[in-house]
Residue frames relative to the residue before (quaternion, step in Angstrom):
aa qw qx qy qz dx dy dz
M 1.0000 0.0000 0.0000 0.0000 0.00 0.00 0.00
S 0.4833 -0.6663 0.4859 0.2939 3.62 -1.00 0.81
R 0.6534 -0.4976 0.3925 0.4141 3.57 -1.25 0.38
S 0.6829 0.4791 -0.3054 0.4592 3.60 0.86 -0.97
G 0.6421 0.5062 -0.3374 0.4665 3.59 1.02 -0.69
F 0.6229 0.5463 -0.3314 0.4514 3.56 1.03 -0.78
I 0.6571 0.5135 -0.3089 0.4572 3.54 0.95 -0.92
R 0.6558 0.5028 -0.3283 0.4575 3.56 0.91 -0.84
S 0.6663 0.5294 -0.3119 0.4225 3.55 0.98 -0.85
V 0.7443 0.3829 -0.2318 0.4956 3.64 1.09 -0.61
S 0.4991 0.6951 -0.4307 0.2867 3.54 1.13 -0.37
S 0.6431 0.5343 -0.3172 0.4476 3.54 1.04 -0.84
S 0.6248 0.5511 -0.3144 0.4550 3.51 1.12 -0.74
F 0.7133 0.4506 -0.2316 0.4843 3.56 1.08 -0.80
A 0.4858 0.7022 -0.4420 0.2748 3.59 1.15 -0.48
V 0.7183 0.3835 -0.2356 0.5305 3.59 0.90 -0.93
A 0.6369 0.5679 -0.3324 0.4016 3.56 0.98 -0.90
A 0.6876 0.5014 -0.3113 0.4230 3.53 0.79 -1.01
A 0.6193 0.5248 -0.3443 0.4716 3.61 1.06 -0.75
T 0.6808 0.4884 -0.3008 0.4556 3.58 0.91 -0.84
L 0.6075 0.5587 -0.3573 0.4372 3.59 1.02 -0.76
G 0.5972 0.5856 -0.3597 0.4136 3.56 1.06 -0.68
V 0.6945 0.4487 -0.2552 0.5011 3.60 1.25 -0.45
I 0.8739 0.1290 -0.0194 0.4682 3.64 0.62 -1.06
G 0.4750 -0.6868 0.4466 0.3214 3.60 1.17 -0.22
F 0.2096 -0.8082 0.5276 0.1564 3.62 -1.18 0.03
A 0.1364 0.8086 -0.5534 0.1457 3.52 0.85 1.01
N 0.8281 0.0922 -0.0298 0.5521 3.63 0.78 -0.90
V 0.7934 0.2068 -0.1117 0.5614 3.56 0.91 -0.89
S 0.3652 -0.8389 0.3776 0.1425 3.52 1.34 0.51
F 0.8414 0.0274 0.0353 0.5386 3.64 0.46 -1.08
G 0.1482 -0.7864 0.5925 0.0927 3.52 -1.17 0.58
E 0.3248 -0.7204 0.5736 0.2157 3.52 -1.32 0.08
A 0.2699 -0.7690 0.5524 0.1752 3.57 -0.66 1.05
I 0.0458 -0.7587 0.6498 0.0078 3.53 -1.00 0.96
V 0.6441 -0.5501 0.3516 0.3986 3.55 -1.06 0.75
G 0.8501 0.1792 -0.1404 0.4749 3.51 -0.77 1.08
E 0.8175 0.1136 -0.0776 0.5592 3.62 1.15 -0.11
M 0.3249 -0.6996 0.5908 0.2367 3.56 -1.34 0.23
R 0.0860 -0.7991 0.5948 0.0163 3.54 -0.81 1.04
R 0.2974 -0.7588 0.5467 0.1919 3.56 -0.78 1.01
T 0.0277 -0.7933 0.6081 0.0099 3.54 -1.04 0.82
E 0.6019 -0.5323 0.4324 0.4090 3.57 -1.22 0.18
P 0.5836 -0.5887 0.4076 0.3831 3.61 -1.07 0.60
A 0.5433 -0.5937 0.4838 0.3439 3.53 -1.14 0.65
P 0.5626 -0.6313 0.3920 0.3623 3.62 -0.78 0.87
K 0.6458 0.5273 -0.3371 0.4373 3.62 0.91 -0.85
A 0.6874 0.4806 -0.2864 0.4632 3.59 0.89 -0.94
A 0.6443 0.5130 -0.3234 0.4659 3.61 0.95 -0.86
A 0.6581 0.5030 -0.3150 0.4634 3.58 1.00 -0.81
A 0.6287 0.5252 -0.3435 0.4592 3.59 1.06 -0.68
I 0.6418 0.5118 -0.3409 0.4583 3.62 0.98 -0.71
N 0.6632 0.4981 -0.3084 0.4659 3.54 0.94 -0.86
A 0.6227 0.5247 -0.3424 0.4687 3.62 1.06 -0.67
M 0.6446 0.5168 -0.3177 0.4653 3.56 1.04 -0.79
K 0.6300 0.5406 -0.3331 0.4472 3.56 0.93 -0.86
A 0.6416 0.5487 -0.3176 0.4318 3.56 0.98 -0.86
E 0.6037 0.5883 -0.3439 0.4139 3.56 1.13 -0.61
Y 0.7577 0.3824 -0.1646 0.5026 3.58 1.21 -0.61
R 0.3804 0.7572 -0.4658 0.2550 3.61 1.20 0.20
R 0.5330 -0.6629 0.4310 0.3012 3.57 -0.86 0.93
P 0.4281 -0.6835 0.5141 0.2920 3.63 -0.95 0.69
A 0.5311 -0.6574 0.4350 0.3106 3.54 -1.13 0.59
L 0.8087 0.2104 -0.0755 0.5441 3.63 1.04 -0.75
I 0.4347 -0.6472 0.5491 0.3012 3.51 -1.28 0.46
P 0.3666 -0.7428 0.5112 0.2290 3.60 -0.80 0.93
F 0.0402 -0.7627 0.6451 0.0211 3.58 -0.94 0.92
P 0.5017 -0.6807 0.4399 0.3022 3.61 -0.92 0.82
K 0.5940 -0.5943 0.3926 0.3739 3.60 -1.03 0.71
E 0.6916 0.4847 -0.2902 0.4500 3.59 1.04 -0.77
N 0.7778 0.1717 -0.1348 0.5894 3.60 1.31 -0.10
P 0.0043 -0.8521 0.5229 -0.0242 3.57 0.59 1.14
Y 0.5977 -0.5947 0.4151 0.3416 3.52 -1.25 0.59
T 0.1114 0.7006 -0.7048 0.0016 3.51 -1.31 0.63
P 0.5678 -0.6037 0.4220 0.3675 3.62 -1.06 0.61
E 0.6265 0.5316 -0.3516 0.4487 3.59 1.06 -0.68
K 0.6643 0.4927 -0.3216 0.4609 3.61 0.96 -0.74
A 0.6542 0.5088 -0.3170 0.4611 3.56 0.98 -0.78
A 0.6363 0.5238 -0.3215 0.4663 3.61 1.00 -0.83
L 0.6487 0.4968 -0.3060 0.4885 3.59 0.97 -0.83
G 0.6692 0.5068 -0.3108 0.4458 3.58 0.89 -0.85
K 0.6123 0.5380 -0.3539 0.4587 3.56 1.08 -0.65
K 0.6421 0.5122 -0.3316 0.4641 3.61 0.91 -0.83
L 0.6756 0.4870 -0.2995 0.4654 3.57 0.87 -0.92
Y 0.6029 0.5777 -0.3415 0.4314 3.60 1.07 -0.80
F 0.7746 0.3489 -0.1710 0.4990 3.60 0.90 -0.92
D 0.5627 0.6294 -0.3770 0.3809 3.61 1.23 -0.04
T 0.3495 -0.7674 0.4997 0.1980 3.60 -0.53 1.17
R 0.5780 0.6321 -0.3683 0.3616 3.58 1.17 -0.45
I 0.5650 0.5779 -0.4098 0.4230 3.60 1.20 -0.02
S 0.6189 0.4660 -0.3617 0.5187 3.62 1.30 0.09
V 0.6409 -0.5717 0.3421 0.3813 3.57 -1.11 0.61
T 0.7280 0.4160 -0.2228 0.4972 3.60 1.09 -0.75
S 0.3708 -0.7349 0.4693 0.3197 3.58 1.33 -0.19
A 0.5479 0.6318 -0.3780 0.3971 3.53 1.18 0.58
Q 0.7609 0.3027 -0.1785 0.5455 3.57 1.24 -0.33
S 0.1155 -0.7398 0.6582 0.0779 3.51 -1.25 0.65
C 0.7016 -0.4002 0.3501 0.4743 3.54 -1.30 -0.05
A 0.6742 0.5187 -0.2910 0.4379 3.53 1.00 -0.88
S 0.5031 0.6473 -0.4434 0.3622 3.65 1.14 -0.18
C 0.7636 0.3000 -0.1507 0.5515 3.56 1.07 -0.81
H 0.7698 0.2380 -0.1438 0.5745 3.61 1.21 -0.44
S 0.0803 0.8556 -0.4952 0.1278 3.48 0.51 1.34
P 0.5071 -0.6445 0.4717 0.3240 3.59 -0.97 0.76
G 0.5978 0.5861 -0.3524 0.4183 3.60 1.20 -0.42
F 0.7594 0.3027 -0.1661 0.5514 3.57 1.25 -0.40
G 0.6464 -0.5226 0.3217 0.4534 3.59 0.99 0.72
W 0.6028 -0.5902 0.3049 0.4420 3.49 1.27 0.69
G 0.5473 0.4868 -0.4389 0.5204 3.51 1.15 0.91
D 0.5334 -0.6421 0.4202 0.3558 3.61 -0.99 -0.63
G 0.5137 -0.6889 0.3957 0.3238 3.60 1.24 0.06
L 0.6169 0.5543 -0.3331 0.4485 3.55 1.32 -0.02
A 0.6138 -0.5241 0.4209 0.4140 3.61 -1.19 0.33
V 0.7795 -0.0168 0.0255 0.6256 3.57 0.88 -0.95
G 0.6052 -0.5963 0.3929 0.3519 3.57 -1.17 0.53
V 0.3175 -0.6996 0.6019 0.2179 3.52 -1.36 0.28
G 0.1492 -0.8277 0.5391 0.0444 3.53 -0.77 1.08
H 0.8343 -0.1657 0.1500 0.5039 3.54 -1.24 -0.63
G 0.8306 0.1479 -0.1486 0.5158 3.56 -0.98 0.97
M 0.5470 -0.6382 0.3750 0.3909 3.63 1.27 0.42
A 0.3802 0.7184 -0.5010 0.2970 3.56 1.16 0.48
K 0.4845 -0.6544 0.4962 0.3013 3.56 -1.08 0.76
L 0.3353 -0.7182 0.5749 0.2031 3.56 -1.05 0.77
G 0.6116 -0.6122 0.3672 0.3411 3.55 -1.21 0.24
R 0.7961 0.2756 -0.1338 0.5218 3.59 1.17 -0.33
H 0.6077 -0.5429 0.4461 0.3701 3.50 -1.33 0.39
S 0.4545 -0.6656 0.5191 0.2846 3.58 -1.05 0.76
P 0.3048 -0.7778 0.5193 0.1799 3.61 -0.52 1.17
T 0.5689 -0.5797 0.4578 0.3616 3.59 -1.20 0.45
I 0.3155 -0.7067 0.5826 0.2481 3.58 -1.21 0.38
V 0.4254 0.7150 -0.4781 0.2814 3.61 1.17 -0.08
N 0.8466 0.0693 -0.1382 0.5092 3.52 -0.95 1.05
A 0.2705 0.7935 -0.5011 0.2148 3.56 1.15 0.64
A 0.4887 0.6770 -0.4147 0.3616 3.56 1.28 -0.27
W 0.7144 0.4420 -0.2308 0.4910 3.54 1.18 -0.65
G 0.4607 0.7183 -0.4241 0.3031 3.54 1.31 -0.03
A 0.3165 -0.7623 0.5387 0.1690 3.57 -1.05 0.79
I 0.7654 0.0209 0.0083 0.6431 3.58 1.26 -0.44
F 0.2376 -0.8209 0.5125 0.0832 3.61 -1.04 0.67
M 0.7083 0.3457 -0.4025 0.4656 3.43 -1.46 0.68
W 0.6603 -0.5332 0.3688 0.3791 3.57 -1.25 0.63
D 0.7695 0.3333 -0.1918 0.5099 3.58 1.05 -0.75
G 0.5180 -0.6951 0.3884 0.3124 3.60 1.26 0.28
R 0.3812 0.7722 -0.4586 0.2192 3.59 1.11 0.39
L 0.7269 0.3646 -0.2397 0.5304 3.61 1.23 -0.23
A 0.4514 -0.7576 0.4238 0.2067 3.56 -0.83 1.04
D 0.8216 0.0214 0.0187 0.5694 3.63 0.98 -0.63
L 0.6966 -0.4893 0.3272 0.4102 3.55 -1.29 0.17
E 0.5819 0.5656 -0.3871 0.4377 3.56 1.08 -0.53
E 0.6541 0.4692 -0.3122 0.5045 3.65 0.99 -0.79
Q 0.6504 0.5263 -0.3258 0.4402 3.57 0.92 -0.84
A 0.6263 0.5536 -0.3509 0.4221 3.60 1.02 -0.66
L 0.7343 0.4116 -0.2352 0.4858 3.56 0.97 -0.81
G 0.5415 0.6718 -0.3907 0.3207 3.58 1.11 -0.58
P 0.7485 0.4025 -0.2392 0.4696 3.60 0.61 -1.08
I 0.5538 0.5997 -0.3844 0.4312 3.57 1.15 -0.63
Q 0.7850 0.3621 -0.1766 0.4706 3.61 0.77 -1.03
S 0.5235 0.6589 -0.4169 0.3434 3.60 1.21 -0.39
P 0.4949 -0.6783 0.4506 0.3032 3.63 -0.77 0.98
G 0.7116 0.4646 -0.2697 0.4529 3.58 1.04 -0.75
E 0.7154 0.4324 -0.2707 0.4775 3.61 1.20 -0.27
M 0.8226 -0.0269 0.0208 0.5675 3.62 -0.05 -1.21
N 0.2653 -0.8273 0.4708 0.1536 3.60 1.26 -0.26
M 0.4747 0.6823 -0.4296 0.3528 3.60 1.09 0.70
P 0.3321 -0.7261 0.5611 0.2183 3.64 -0.52 1.10
I 0.5383 -0.6783 0.3861 0.3179 3.57 -0.76 1.01
E 0.6451 0.5181 -0.3503 0.4391 3.62 1.00 -0.67
V 0.6306 0.5198 -0.3242 0.4765 3.56 1.13 -0.69
L 0.6360 0.5331 -0.3212 0.4561 3.56 1.06 -0.69
M 0.6211 0.5387 -0.3245 0.4677 3.54 1.08 -0.81
E 0.6527 0.5119 -0.2994 0.4716 3.57 0.99 -0.83
R 0.6695 0.5001 -0.3007 0.4595 3.57 0.96 -0.88
L 0.6847 0.4705 -0.3124 0.4606 3.59 0.82 -0.85
A 0.6079 0.5740 -0.3500 0.4225 3.60 1.10 -0.66
T 0.6585 0.5071 -0.2937 0.4722 3.58 1.21 -0.55
I 0.6118 0.5246 -0.3451 0.4811 3.59 1.27 -0.21
A 0.3544 -0.8114 0.4152 0.2090 3.59 0.09 1.30
E 0.7033 0.4921 -0.2911 0.4225 3.61 0.84 -0.82
Y 0.5783 0.5660 -0.4054 0.4253 3.61 1.19 -0.20
K 0.5716 0.6477 -0.3754 0.3358 3.62 1.04 -0.73
P 0.7218 0.4092 -0.2755 0.4854 3.62 0.74 -0.89
L 0.5976 0.5555 -0.3704 0.4439 3.59 1.10 -0.56
F 0.6597 0.4684 -0.3085 0.5002 3.64 0.94 -0.82
A 0.6465 0.5262 -0.3387 0.4364 3.61 0.92 -0.83
T 0.6878 0.4677 -0.2971 0.4690 3.62 0.97 -0.79
A 0.6897 0.4753 -0.2827 0.4674 3.62 0.98 -0.84
F 0.7968 0.1403 -0.0581 0.5848 3.59 1.09 -0.67
P 0.1522 -0.8375 0.5198 0.0726 3.60 0.41 1.23
G 0.8243 0.2258 -0.1671 0.4915 3.56 -0.88 0.91
T 0.7109 0.4135 -0.2342 0.5184 3.57 1.34 -0.13
G 0.1151 -0.8341 0.5272 0.1144 3.49 0.74 -1.09
L 0.7990 -0.3007 0.2302 0.4671 3.55 -1.25 -0.56
S 0.2538 0.7036 -0.6350 0.1931 3.54 -1.00 0.97
P 0.6714 -0.4788 0.3562 0.4395 3.56 -1.25 0.29
K 0.6556 0.5248 -0.3206 0.4381 3.59 0.99 -0.85
T 0.6940 0.4593 -0.2953 0.4692 3.61 0.88 -0.85
L 0.5788 0.5706 -0.3655 0.4537 3.57 1.12 -0.62
A 0.6899 0.4599 -0.2834 0.4818 3.57 0.88 -1.01
A 0.6423 0.5332 -0.3349 0.4369 3.63 0.94 -0.79
A 0.6587 0.5133 -0.3171 0.4495 3.59 0.95 -0.78
I 0.6700 0.4863 -0.2979 0.4752 3.58 0.87 -0.97
A 0.6562 0.5179 -0.3077 0.4544 3.59 0.93 -0.91
T 0.6362 0.5210 -0.3359 0.4593 3.60 0.99 -0.78
Y 0.6615 0.5003 -0.3183 0.4591 3.55 0.89 -0.82
E 0.6516 0.5297 -0.3169 0.4410 3.53 0.94 -0.92
R 0.6501 0.5250 -0.3269 0.4415 3.59 1.03 -0.71
T 0.6310 0.5317 -0.3362 0.4540 3.58 1.18 -0.28
V 0.5600 0.5803 -0.3830 0.4505 3.58 1.31 -0.14
V 0.1468 0.8204 -0.5142 0.2024 3.50 -0.05 1.36
S 0.5406 -0.6147 0.4621 0.3411 3.57 -0.99 0.82
E 0.3587 -0.6919 0.5781 0.2415 3.55 -1.16 0.66
Q 0.7098 -0.4554 0.2971 0.4477 3.52 -1.25 0.12
A 0.2340 -0.7719 0.5846 0.0874 3.54 -0.83 1.11
P 0.6816 -0.4637 0.3508 0.4444 3.59 -1.22 0.23
F 0.6105 0.5435 -0.3615 0.4485 3.62 1.01 -0.68
D 0.6396 0.5240 -0.3391 0.4488 3.61 0.94 -0.77
V 0.6438 0.5145 -0.3286 0.4614 3.55 0.97 -0.84
W 0.6511 0.5270 -0.3249 0.4391 3.57 0.99 -0.78
I 0.7090 0.4556 -0.2933 0.4512 3.57 0.79 -0.93
E 0.6380 0.4970 -0.3416 0.4788 3.58 1.25 -0.26
G 0.7421 -0.4736 0.2057 0.4275 3.59 1.26 0.25
N 0.5973 0.5589 -0.3760 0.4354 3.62 1.20 -0.15
E 0.2523 -0.8195 0.4982 0.1289 3.59 -0.14 1.31
Q 0.6388 0.5258 -0.3380 0.4487 3.60 1.23 -0.31
A 0.4758 0.7242 -0.4134 0.2796 3.60 1.22 -0.21
I 0.7936 0.1020 -0.0531 0.5974 3.58 1.09 -0.70
S 0.5939 -0.6037 0.3936 0.3577 3.58 -1.17 0.45
D 0.6361 -0.5063 0.4058 0.4175 3.55 -1.30 0.24
E 0.5958 0.5657 -0.3537 0.4471 3.55 1.10 -0.65
A 0.6652 0.4807 -0.2983 0.4873 3.61 0.94 -0.86
K 0.6199 0.5305 -0.3546 0.4567 3.64 1.01 -0.66
R 0.6442 0.4953 -0.3188 0.4879 3.55 0.96 -0.79
G 0.6144 0.5422 -0.3387 0.4624 3.60 1.12 -0.69
F 0.6036 0.5619 -0.3421 0.4504 3.57 1.06 -0.75
V 0.6480 0.5056 -0.3150 0.4746 3.57 0.97 -0.86
I 0.6527 0.5055 -0.3123 0.4701 3.60 0.90 -0.95
F 0.6097 0.5855 -0.3278 0.4219 3.54 0.93 -0.92
N 0.7686 0.3871 -0.1617 0.4830 3.53 0.93 -1.01
T 0.7533 0.3474 -0.1885 0.5257 3.60 1.23 -0.30
K 0.8408 0.2412 -0.1431 0.4629 3.59 -0.30 -1.21
A 0.7261 0.4351 -0.2515 0.4693 3.61 0.88 -0.89
Q 0.2718 -0.8110 0.4741 0.2087 3.60 1.29 -0.38
C 0.2630 0.7865 -0.5233 0.1960 3.64 1.10 0.46
S 0.6699 0.5372 -0.3025 0.4137 3.62 0.95 -0.85
T 0.4721 0.6616 -0.4608 0.3566 3.58 1.20 -0.13
C 0.7621 0.2471 -0.1407 0.5817 3.60 1.10 -0.73
H 0.7351 0.3727 -0.2214 0.5212 3.59 0.90 -0.85
E 0.2200 0.8092 -0.5045 0.2056 3.56 0.39 1.26
G 0.7433 0.4178 -0.2860 0.4373 3.55 -1.30 0.26
W 0.7425 -0.4491 0.2639 0.4212 3.51 -1.29 0.25
N 0.7186 0.3949 -0.2354 0.5217 3.64 1.15 -0.62
F 0.4126 -0.7681 0.4151 0.2599 3.57 1.28 0.16
T 0.6652 0.3902 -0.3752 0.5142 3.54 0.83 1.06
N 0.2838 -0.7266 0.5944 0.1952 3.54 -1.28 0.55
D 0.4175 -0.7279 0.4347 0.3269 3.58 1.39 0.17
G 0.4125 0.6946 -0.4871 0.3319 3.57 1.05 0.70
F 0.4248 -0.6793 0.5493 0.2375 3.56 -1.35 0.00
Q 0.0807 0.7938 -0.5965 0.0870 3.58 -0.87 1.02
D 0.3419 -0.6602 0.6201 0.2503 3.52 -1.23 0.53
I 0.1313 -0.8388 0.5266 0.0439 3.56 -0.29 1.24
G 0.6304 -0.6119 0.3189 0.3557 3.60 1.18 0.45
L 0.3411 0.7211 -0.5271 0.2930 3.59 1.09 0.63
A 0.4571 -0.6626 0.5184 0.2886 3.59 -1.07 0.73
S 0.3260 0.7417 -0.4980 0.3093 3.55 0.16 1.31
A 0.3907 -0.7182 0.5203 0.2467 3.56 -1.02 0.73
D 0.4980 0.6682 -0.4093 0.3714 3.58 1.33 -0.35
V 0.2887 -0.7986 0.5036 0.1587 3.62 -0.67 1.03
G 0.3526 -0.7968 0.4491 0.1978 3.52 1.30 -0.04
R 0.8493 -0.0037 0.0722 0.5229 3.54 -0.90 -1.11
G 0.5584 0.6500 -0.3532 0.3755 3.53 1.23 -0.64
Q 0.5617 0.6066 -0.3915 0.4041 3.57 1.16 -0.48
F 0.7432 0.3896 -0.1978 0.5066 3.55 1.11 -0.73
L 0.7529 0.2403 -0.1388 0.5967 3.57 1.26 -0.40
P 0.0108 -0.8662 0.4995 0.0078 3.61 0.70 1.04
G 0.6850 0.4986 -0.3063 0.4340 3.58 1.07 -0.47
V 0.6431 0.4894 -0.3210 0.4939 3.60 1.31 -0.05
I 0.3711 -0.7895 0.4436 0.2054 3.52 -0.23 1.30
K 0.6541 0.5213 -0.3080 0.4533 3.62 1.04 -0.70
M 0.6434 0.5095 -0.3427 0.4572 3.61 1.19 -0.20
K 0.5132 0.6238 -0.4313 0.4018 3.57 1.19 -0.14
H 0.8141 0.0812 -0.1320 0.5596 3.59 -0.69 1.14
A 0.4957 0.6518 -0.4472 0.3597 3.60 1.18 0.37
F 0.0689 -0.7944 0.6035 0.0025 3.61 -1.02 0.88
K 0.6401 -0.5552 0.3756 0.3755 3.50 -1.20 0.55
T 0.4726 -0.6534 0.5230 0.2761 3.52 -1.07 0.83
P 0.2542 -0.7877 0.5303 0.1835 3.65 -0.52 1.04
G 0.5292 -0.5743 0.4936 0.3827 3.58 -1.24 0.35
L 0.4271 -0.7330 0.4854 0.2114 3.55 -1.27 0.35
R 0.4366 0.6976 -0.4685 0.3213 3.56 1.27 -0.01
E 0.8319 0.1537 -0.1578 0.5093 3.59 -1.07 0.78
I 0.2264 0.8543 -0.4511 0.1243 3.54 1.30 0.44
T 0.6635 0.5066 -0.3419 0.4316 3.65 0.97 -0.68
R 0.6519 0.5028 -0.3155 0.4719 3.64 1.22 -0.24
R 0.6940 0.5547 -0.2126 0.4067 3.59 1.29 -0.31
S 0.3959 0.7128 -0.4999 0.2920 3.59 1.16 0.28
P 0.5504 -0.1539 -0.8191 -0.0494 1.52 -2.30 1.06
F 0.4711 -0.7231 0.4608 0.2070 3.52 -1.27 0.37
M 0.6940 0.4444 -0.3993 0.4018 3.56 -1.43 0.29
H 0.6932 -0.4996 0.3289 0.4021 3.56 -1.27 0.35
D 0.7500 0.3350 -0.1892 0.5380 3.60 1.18 -0.56
G 0.4806 -0.6923 0.4328 0.3202 3.62 1.17 0.24
S 0.3897 0.7832 -0.4299 0.2234 3.58 1.18 0.37
I 0.7235 0.3745 -0.2357 0.5299 3.66 1.22 -0.23
A 0.3734 -0.8114 0.4215 0.1564 3.51 -0.57 1.23
T 0.8342 0.1743 -0.0392 0.5218 3.56 0.93 -0.89
L 0.6225 -0.5399 0.4003 0.4010 3.57 -1.16 0.33
E 0.6028 0.5565 -0.3556 0.4479 3.55 1.08 -0.64
Q 0.6585 0.4954 -0.2946 0.4839 3.55 1.03 -0.78
V 0.6021 0.5493 -0.3537 0.4591 3.58 1.08 -0.71
V 0.6501 0.5075 -0.3034 0.4772 3.58 0.88 -0.95
E 0.6546 0.5194 -0.3083 0.4547 3.58 0.88 -0.94
H 0.6092 0.5497 -0.3435 0.4569 3.61 0.99 -0.79
Y 0.7140 0.4518 -0.2669 0.4636 3.55 0.73 -1.03
D 0.6221 0.5418 -0.3394 0.4519 3.58 1.07 -0.72
Q 0.6873 0.4724 -0.2711 0.4806 3.56 1.03 -0.74
G 0.4540 -0.7324 0.4053 0.3052 3.56 1.19 -0.51
G 0.4469 -0.7249 0.4441 0.2785 3.60 1.21 0.06
A 0.7395 -0.3964 0.3065 0.4495 3.53 -1.41 -0.14
D 0.3232 -0.7350 0.5692 0.1771 3.59 -0.88 1.05
R 0.2589 0.7410 -0.5760 0.2282 3.53 -0.46 1.26
P 0.6966 -0.5048 0.2754 0.4291 3.66 -1.11 0.50
S 0.7002 0.4863 -0.2846 0.4385 3.62 0.98 -0.75
R 0.4947 0.6768 -0.4431 0.3176 3.60 1.14 -0.39
S 0.5655 -0.6104 0.4385 0.3397 3.57 -0.93 0.90
D 0.5036 -0.6250 0.5086 0.3115 3.54 -1.16 0.68
L 0.6341 0.5471 -0.3425 0.4258 3.57 1.16 -0.32
V 0.6637 0.4806 -0.2826 0.4987 3.54 1.31 -0.39
K 0.2936 0.7113 -0.5813 0.2646 3.56 -0.61 1.22
P 0.6836 -0.4794 0.3399 0.4329 3.55 -1.25 0.42
L 0.3025 -0.8142 0.4836 0.1080 3.55 -0.84 1.09
G 0.3054 -0.7914 0.4736 0.2367 3.52 1.20 -0.55
L 0.2479 0.7890 -0.5191 0.2159 3.59 1.08 0.76
T 0.4240 -0.6716 0.5430 0.2725 3.55 -1.11 0.69
L 0.6660 -0.4694 0.3792 0.4386 3.58 -1.28 0.24
Q 0.6559 0.5060 -0.3300 0.4527 3.57 0.92 -0.84
E 0.6718 0.5009 -0.3114 0.4482 3.59 0.88 -0.89
K 0.6086 0.5364 -0.3492 0.4690 3.61 1.08 -0.63
S 0.6714 0.4963 -0.2930 0.4659 3.56 0.94 -0.89
E 0.6395 0.5181 -0.3096 0.4762 3.56 1.05 -0.78
L 0.6479 0.5276 -0.3166 0.4490 3.57 0.98 -0.76
V 0.6468 0.4856 -0.3151 0.4965 3.60 1.03 -0.80
A 0.6146 0.5496 -0.3491 0.4454 3.60 0.99 -0.78
F 0.6613 0.4827 -0.3207 0.4763 3.58 0.95 -0.76
L 0.6322 0.5465 -0.3371 0.4335 3.62 0.88 -0.87
K 0.6592 0.5335 -0.3021 0.4354 3.54 1.00 -0.81
T 0.6108 0.5501 -0.3547 0.4455 3.63 1.20 -0.35
L 0.6066 0.5857 -0.3509 0.4073 3.62 1.24 -0.15
T 0.5883 0.5565 -0.3720 0.4537 3.59 1.31 0.11
S 0.2573 -0.7853 0.5511 0.1162 3.54 -0.77 1.07
H 0.5002 -0.6044 0.5066 0.3575 3.55 -1.29 0.04
L 0.1680 -0.8308 0.5270 0.0619 3.54 0.18 1.32
D 0.4291 -0.6689 0.5400 0.2773 3.56 -0.96 0.86
P 0.5813 -0.5935 0.4266 0.3575 3.58 -1.08 0.71
T 0.3261 -0.7337 0.5654 0.1888 3.56 -1.05 0.82
T 0.3229 -0.7538 0.5441 0.1775 3.56 -0.76 1.01
V 0.3744 -0.6944 0.5557 0.2625 3.59 -0.99 0.73
P 0.4104 -0.7502 0.4565 0.2456 3.61 -0.65 1.03
V 0.5230 -0.5525 0.5278 0.3775 3.57 -1.31 0.32
L 0.3011 -0.7975 0.5048 0.1362 3.56 -0.70 1.08
P 0.5652 -0.6119 0.4283 0.3503 3.59 -1.07 0.71
R 0.2039 -0.7555 0.6131 0.1079 3.52 -1.25 0.64
């Protein structure tokens, strides 16, 4: 069954439940029944309880990180990729590294509204997180790159970002003596090349994965892991607010493209699909893991807080032909908005500090 079909099938089960949750919550006795003059607690209806359990299953963490057959994981490759990721010498000025825009200190983003590139010039878009990129189906806000290997080389060579011609980078890395044995070990018989450079960085990036968040603990059965408010927010996320139509699966994204009605001249995916009206102003749906560490939000960094994000969606954004049919005024109450934000906050894990590696000389 499709996600949209699943949502329609459970919406009726939640119609009464969601209203009741607004009064009593559902930590242990989940649903209640209002009778004139009193509140009586009852056990959850089997159909509604089953619907919640089915929803939880949609978001269960995977057991393994996926690595492509053409670039399988090895610890040597990941270790080399980490050094390259944090090495500023891969930029033409030796002032920027991948971590400059995708820092572990900012949820693997940069904490800025828009990125900063070569010569400290502002870029046009917000720096997206690389967390859980191993599960990505397409990359960049406009989807112009097909995989992490392409994404690794793209910013390095982009004149506005690191501004480093790939042949110049190959020459520079070849002069750093300690890189040679690392490439030889990670890529026997091949050594240093643009392809192995990209493969190493992409391999490291695929190891950057969210740790267990309170939400994960809850869906595994610990009812104390998140608040009743957050549990009600989970119901709203999957029903009235329709967030799960795009933010689906364990990483909370379907890697699709939508115009969500932001007041921006940037055409996004429309640059590559000019004949498709719904792709004008459309941008990739980001995942929601580690969301509280990743503000400001949206492709242009134009929204500062989660509360403002929810308000934007509740209002429906700019009404124009390209706006997604899924984006429209929602009619959320103040309490529902608060509950939705409470749920989103449960998606942030306690990430272990990332150590900066000793770089080759």
